[in-house]
N, C-alpha and C positions, 0 to 999 in steps of 0.2 A: 702259316700262309705266306706266299711269296710276296716280295715287295713289288709295288706298282706305283709309280709317280705319275700324276696327271700331266700329260704332255702339253706343250704349247701349241697354239694355233699354227697349222701348216706342217706339223711334224708327222712323219710316217710313224705310226705308234702301235699297230697291232697287225698280226697276220693270223688268218683263220683258214683252216683246212676243213672242207666239207666232203663227205664221202658216204656211199651206201654201206661200205664195209669199214667202219671207223675203227673197229678192234684190230683189223689187219694193218691199217694205217698207223695206229698207235705203236704196235709192235715193231713195224718197220723203222719208224723214226727213233724209237727208244734204242733199238739195236744199232742203227746206223750212226746216230749222233749223241747218244747217251742222255737224251732229254728226259726230264722228270715230267710225267703227264698224269694229272690227277683231277678229280671232279672239282669244279669251281665251287667256292663257298658263297659266291654272290647270287647264285640262282638255284632253284630247285629242279629245273629242267636238266636233262643229261647234257652237260657241257664240260669238256675237259680242257683244263688250262695247261699250256705248254710253259714249263719253267726251265730256264737255263741259269744254272747257279741258283741264286735265291731271288731271281727276277722273273716275273710273269711277262712273257713276250708275245703270246698268242693263244689260240684256242683251237679246239677240234669239235665238230658237231656232225651228227649223223643226218644224212638226207633220207627222209622217210615220208610216209603219207601225210604228215603234218605240213609238208611243203606244198600240198595241193595237187590238183590234177596234173598228170604227166611227170610226177616226181621221179619215176623209175628211169626216165630218159635224161635226167640232169647228170652231167658228168662230174666226177670228183674234180675239185678245183681249189686253188688258194685264192683268198681275197686279201687285199691290202686296205687297211684303214688309215685315214688321215684325220687328225684332230682338228676341230674347228671350234670357234667361240660360240657360234650360233648356227645350228643346223638349218633352220628354215631360211635364214638370210643367205646362207651359202648356197642352198638349192636355187633360190631366186637368181643369184649371180651365175650359177652354172648354166641355167636356162638362157639368161641374157647373153652369155658368151658362147652360145652354140652347143652346149652340152645337153645331155638328156637325163631323165630320171627313170631308172628301172624299177625301183621299189621306193614308193613315197616315204617321207619321214615317219618314223614310228618310235615309240618309247620302249626301251628295254629296261624293266624294273631293276633298280640298284646299279645300273650301268650308265644309261644316258639316252640321248635321242640320236637316231642314225638314219641313213638312207643309202641305197645303192644307186650309183650314178654312172654316166659315161662322159668322157671328154668328147670334143668335137670329132676326133678320129675314131671313136668307138671303143676306146679302152675303158674297161670297167674297174671301178674302185668304190670304196665306201667312205663316207664322211661320218664322223661321230663327235657329238658334243657330250662330254662326260658329265655325270652328275657331280655336284660339288661335294668334296669330302672334307 
């Protein structure tokens, strides 16, 4: 298993690609950059970990019917995650400072609590409070 150190509050810590054709995306990035991409051991759901050297730096996930109505129209995209000490407190601060919430906080088993948000200018990113290891 690749190394992953829990990041500090405020660190950009994870990058995640979502696509309807995740197999094509995996092949592209493996050939282009030499990434090792394999099923995560932290979850039973199909989630591929991006490993550079022996370090986990991101993931890949398929956009499918589990994403809800209109999933077919969601374009492939990269998401940036920023580590926070407390997801719910951070969401409150985001709202207080003019940002918005796209996906309310939720718990990802064995990973942590996260939310998809916007800054006041509309840029989308995710915040994540990792589980203690």
